[in-house]
C-alpha positions in Angstrom: 20.1 120.1 -61.0 17.1 119.2 -58.8 15.0 121.7 -60.6 15.6 119.7 -63.8 15.1 116.2 -62.5 12.0 116.9 -60.4 9.8 118.0 -63.4 11.0 115.0 -65.4 10.1 112.6 -62.6 6.7 114.2 -62.1 6.0 114.1 -65.9 7.0 110.5 -66.2 5.0 109.6 -63.1 1.9 111.3 -64.5 2.3 109.6 -67.9 2.7 106.2 -66.2 -0.4 106.8 -64.0 -2.5 107.9 -67.0 -1.4 104.9 -68.9 -2.3 102.6 -66.0 -5.7 104.1 -65.7 -6.3 103.7 -69.5 -5.1 100.1 -69.4 -7.4 99.4 -66.4 -10.5 100.6 -68.2 -9.5 98.9 -71.5 -9.0 95.6 -69.6 -12.4 96.0 -67.9 -14.0 96.7 -71.2 -12.6 93.7 -73.0 -12.1 91.2 -70.2 -13.5 87.7 -70.9 -15.6 86.2 -68.0 -15.2 82.4 -68.0 -18.1 80.3 -67.1 -17.4 78.8 -63.7 -19.0 75.5 -64.8 -15.9 74.9 -66.9 -13.7 74.6 -63.8 -16.4 72.4 -62.2 -16.4 70.0 -65.2 -12.6 70.1 -65.6 -12.2 69.0 -62.0 -14.3 65.9 -62.7 -12.2 64.9 -65.7 -9.2 62.5 -65.2 -6.6 64.9 -66.6 -5.1 62.4 -68.9 -5.2 64.7 -71.9 -5.2 61.6 -74.1 -7.2 63.1 -76.9 -9.7 60.2 -76.9 -12.6 62.7 -76.8 -11.4 64.2 -80.1 -10.2 67.4 -78.5 -6.8 68.7 -77.5 -7.2 68.0 -73.8 -9.4 67.9 -70.8 -9.8 71.6 -70.5 -10.9 71.9 -74.2 -13.3 69.1 -73.6 -14.8 70.8 -70.5 -15.3 74.0 -72.5 -17.0 72.1 -75.3 -19.3 70.4 -72.9 -20.4 73.6 -71.3 -21.2 75.1 -74.7 -23.1 72.0 -75.7 -25.0 72.1 -72.4 -26.1 75.7 -73.2 -27.6 74.3 -76.4 -29.3 71.5 -74.5 -27.5 68.6 -76.2 -24.6 66.5 -74.9 -24.9 63.8 -77.6 -21.7 62.8 -79.2 -19.5 63.7 -76.2 -17.6 60.9 -74.5 -14.6 60.7 -72.2 -13.2 57.1 -72.8 -10.7 57.4 -70.0 -13.5 58.1 -67.5 -16.2 55.9 -69.0 -20.0 56.1 -68.7 -20.1 56.8 -65.0 -18.0 59.9 -65.3 -20.1 61.2 -68.1 -23.2 60.7 -66.0 -21.6 62.7 -63.1 -20.6 65.5 -65.5 -24.0 65.7 -67.0 -25.5 66.0 -63.5 -23.1 68.9 -62.8 -24.5 70.6 -65.9 -28.1 69.7 -65.0 -28.5 67.3 -67.9 -28.5 63.6 -68.7 -25.6 61.9 -70.5 -25.9 59.7 -73.6 -25.4 56.1 -72.7 -22.6 54.5 -74.7 -21.4 51.0 -74.7 -17.8 50.6 -73.4 -15.2 50.0 -76.1 -11.8 48.5 -76.3 -9.0 48.3 -78.8 -8.7 45.1 -80.8 -5.8 43.9 -83.0 -7.2 42.8 -86.4 -4.1 40.8 -87.4 -3.0 37.4 -86.4 0.2 37.5 -88.5 2.5 36.2 -85.7 5.9 34.8 -86.4 4.4 31.3 -86.6 1.5 32.2 -88.9 3.4 34.7 -91.1 7.0 33.6 -91.3 9.7 36.1 -92.1 10.6 36.3 -95.8 12.8 39.4 -95.9 14.8 41.5 -93.4 13.8 45.1 -93.0 16.8 47.3 -92.4 15.7 50.8 -91.9 14.3 53.3 -89.3 12.7 51.2 -86.5 9.2 52.7 -86.6 6.0 51.3 -88.2 5.5 54.6 -90.1 8.8 54.3 -91.9 8.6 50.6 -92.5 5.1 51.0 -94.0 6.3 53.6 -96.4 9.4 51.6 -97.4 8.3 48.0 -97.5 5.5 45.5 -97.4 6.8 44.1 -94.2 9.0 41.1 -93.3 6.2 38.6 -93.8 5.3 39.9 -97.2 1.8 40.8 -96.2 1.0 44.3 -97.3 -1.6 44.7 -94.5 0.0 42.8 -91.7 1.4 44.1 -88.4 4.9 45.5 -88.8 5.8 44.8 -85.1 7.8 48.0 -84.5 5.6 49.2 -81.6 4.3 52.6 -82.8 1.0 51.7 -81.1 2.7 50.7 -77.8 4.6 53.9 -77.7 1.5 56.0 -78.3 -0.4 54.4 -75.4 -0.3 56.7 -72.3 -2.2 54.2 -70.2 0.4 51.4 -70.2 -2.2 49.2 -71.8 -0.1 47.7 -74.6 3.1 45.8 -74.9 5.0 43.8 -77.6 4.8 40.1 -77.2 8.3 38.6 -77.7 6.9 35.3 -78.9 4.4 36.4 -81.5 5.9 39.7 -82.5 2.5 41.3 -82.2 1.2 43.9 -79.7 -0.9 42.8 -76.7 -3.7 44.8 -75.3 -4.7 44.9 -71.6 -8.4 44.3 -70.9 -8.1 46.1 -67.6 -6.0 49.1 -68.6 -7.3 50.0 -72.1 -9.7 52.9 -72.1 -10.3 53.1 -75.9 -8.8 56.5 -76.2 -7.9 55.7 -79.9 -4.3 56.8 -79.7 -3.1 53.4 -80.9 -5.6 53.4 -83.8 -4.2 56.7 -85.0 -0.6 55.6 -84.5 -0.9 52.4 -86.6 -0.1 53.2 -90.3 -1.8 50.0 -91.4 -5.1 50.5 -89.6 -5.1 47.1 -88.0 -6.3 48.3 -84.6 -10.0 49.0 -84.2 -12.2 50.2 -81.4 -15.0 47.8 -80.8 -17.7 47.2 -78.2 -16.1 45.6 -75.2 -19.0 43.2 -75.0 -20.8 41.5 -72.1 -18.2 39.7 -70.0 -15.6 41.1 -72.4 -16.7 38.7 -75.1 -15.9 39.7 -78.6 -15.9 38.1 -82.1 -14.1 39.7 -85.0 -12.2 38.9 -88.2 -8.5 39.2 -87.3 -7.4 40.2 -90.8 -7.6 43.2 -93.0 -5.9 41.8 -96.1 -8.0 42.4 -99.2 -5.8 40.3 -101.5 -7.4 37.2 -103.1 -7.2 33.9 -101.2 -4.1 32.5 -102.8 -1.8 35.5 -102.3 -3.2 36.2 -98.9 -2.6 32.7 -97.6 0.9 32.6 -99.2 2.0 35.3 -96.7 -0.2 34.3 -93.7 -1.8 30.9 -93.1 -4.7 32.5 -91.0 -5.6 35.2 -93.5 -9.2 35.8 -94.5 -9.8 34.5 -98.0 -13.2 36.1 -98.5 -15.0 32.7 -99.0 -18.2 34.0 -97.5 -19.0 30.9 -95.4 -19.3 33.0 -92.3 -21.6 35.5 -93.9 -23.9 32.7 -95.2 -24.3 31.1 -91.8 -24.8 34.3 -89.7 -28.5 34.5 -88.7 -28.2 38.2 -87.8 -26.9 39.7 -91.0 -23.9 40.9 -89.0 -21.2 39.8 -91.5 -20.4 41.4 -94.9 -17.8 40.4 -97.4 -16.3 43.1 -99.6 -13.0 43.1 -101.5 -12.2 39.6 -100.6 -12.5 40.4 -96.9 -15.1 39.5 -94.3 -16.1 42.0 -91.6 -18.2 41.4 -88.5 -20.3 44.4 -87.5 -20.2 44.6 -83.7 -23.4 46.6 -83.5 -25.3 43.7 -85.1 -23.4 40.7 -83.8 -25.2 38.7 -81.1 -22.2 36.5 -80.2 -24.0 33.4 -81.3 -20.6 31.9 -82.3 -21.9 30.2 -85.4 -19.4 31.9 -87.8 -16.1 30.9 -86.3 -16.3 27.1 -86.9 -17.1 27.8 -90.5 -14.0 29.8 -91.2 -11.5 27.5 -93.1 -8.5 29.6 -92.0 -9.5 30.4 -88.4 -9.3 34.1 -89.2 -12.3 34.7 -86.9 -11.3 35.3 -83.3 -13.4 34.6 -80.3 -12.3 36.3 -77.1 -13.1 35.3 -73.5 -15.7 32.6 -74.3 -15.8 29.3 -72.5 -14.3 26.4 -74.5 -16.6 24.8 -77.1 -17.9 21.3 -76.3 -16.7 18.8 -78.8 -19.4 17.5 -81.2 -18.6 13.9 -80.2 -19.2 14.7 -76.6 -22.6 16.2 -77.5 -23.6 13.2 -79.5 -22.6 10.9 -76.6 -24.6 12.9 -74.2 -27.6 12.7 -76.5 -27.2 9.0 -76.9 -27.2 8.4 -73.1 -30.3 10.5 -72.8 
């Protein structure tokens, strides 16, 4: 019995050892040596895996950065969760300089609150913006207005958004928003946009994306843009264009002069974080006294 088992054990042991040796040399032959800089860069990243950089996660972003550094160009890479200071630190780790990018923030380009765009129909279906967009024009009747079912809020991993119970619109936190773009992708109506945060967080934009003509647009929302062009005519910096009955303020050209907002007959232009305007009568009185 022993004379039968022993040769079998020896044979199997020899085959196992030979296979192990072969596998060892194959592994050595085809092993992938990872650049240690990837770990160095990954350690610098916030680990949010928010996708704001356009890649699957922080590890993928670190790998892409190292490859780009080998080519000598980091332009186009940005970690919104970490900001410009983080990119500067990462570039230093890679022995390069980072591209300076102005901080951005998400803005809601819709003012169709319950007061401005009263309910006309009742939507009775799956409670997500994606479904509501596919099934109806929305309770206010505006085909471009916010649907108020919080897809954007749910998508935000930084707790930077909430639904305002009074207006029915999402709110965006100045302090928490990192401009990752998740809410932009989640909104089926494209009413959320990433714009320059601006000096002292001051921004001016048209809070409407409805391309209907003035009459139908105002019928559903009293603060809709009617494409009159008054704002474009008064802008001294060519920062405003009007196409398809809709005005748009280009934030890369806007100098925040604030001349456009008073010209808007529907108050569709929003000014954020500016000091209150002085009344014209107050100015005239001041001039008379002088």
